[in-house]
N, C-alpha and C positions, 0 to 999 in steps of 0.2 A: 368600421366605426366602433371605437371602444366604449363610447357612451350611449350606445343604443340598447333598447330592450331586447332580451333574448326571446326567441320564438317560443321556447318552452315555458317561460314565465308569463307570456302575454296571453291573457284570457281571450283576446280578440285576434288570435293567431290566424283564423280563417278569413278575416276581413283585411283586405289590403289597406294599409294606412300610409299617409304621406310621410316622407322622410322627416319633416320637421316635428311630427308628433312622436316619432320613435327615437329621436336623437336627444339624449339627456344634456348635451352641451347647449342646446337651444332653450330659451326660457319656457316656451310652450311645451316642448318635449319633457323638460324637467317637471313641470306641473302635471302633465299627463301621466308620466311614469310614477310620480308620487301618488297620484290618485289611484292608479292601477295597483300599486303596492298596498295602499290603504284598503282597497276593496278585497284584495287577497288576504290580508291580515284579518280583516273583519270576518270573512268567510271561515277562516281557520279557527278564529275564536268561537264563532257560533257553532261550529261542528264539535268543539271540545266541551262546550257548556252542557250541563245536564240540569234537568228540572229537579227541584228538591222533593224528597219523599214527604209523606204526610207528617212524620215525626219532626223532621227538620223544619218544615213550614210552620208547624205549631210553635216550635221553639223560637223561630225568628219573629212570628207574629206576637208572641208573648213578650219578648224582649222589647219590641217596638212599642207595644201598648204600655209597658212599664215606663219607658222613656217619655212617652207623651204624658202620662199621669204625673211623673216627677216634674216635667217642665210646666205643666198646668198648675201644679201645687206651688211651685216657686213663683210663678206669675201672680197667683192669687195672694200669696204672702207679701210680695213686693207692693201690690196694689193696696193691701190693708195697711201696710206701714206708711205709705206715702199719702194716704187720704188725710190723716190727722196733721202730718207735716205741711201739706198743702193748705189746709184750713188755717193753721197757725200763721203761715206766711201771708196768705191773702187777708186774714183777719187783722193783721198788724197794720195794714195800710189804711184802715178805716179810722 
């Protein structure tokens, strides 16, 4: 079977699996092999990731807090600008 999962790649190598799960030509086998590849890639990613040190964490936290402050300030200014405009529009209807 050219479309089957290799034993070395299969994390479930010790467990006997039915042929339709290991054959990539079958729809269920394709979905199962895609799932197995996703799990392997996820494991590889988590093994390569490292926690930030204190300096890097403070830098990221500072950048995020500046971003939140800027977005809040923009929202406040927009609200201040649109309050008089809204009063003019609503006041004209009377």
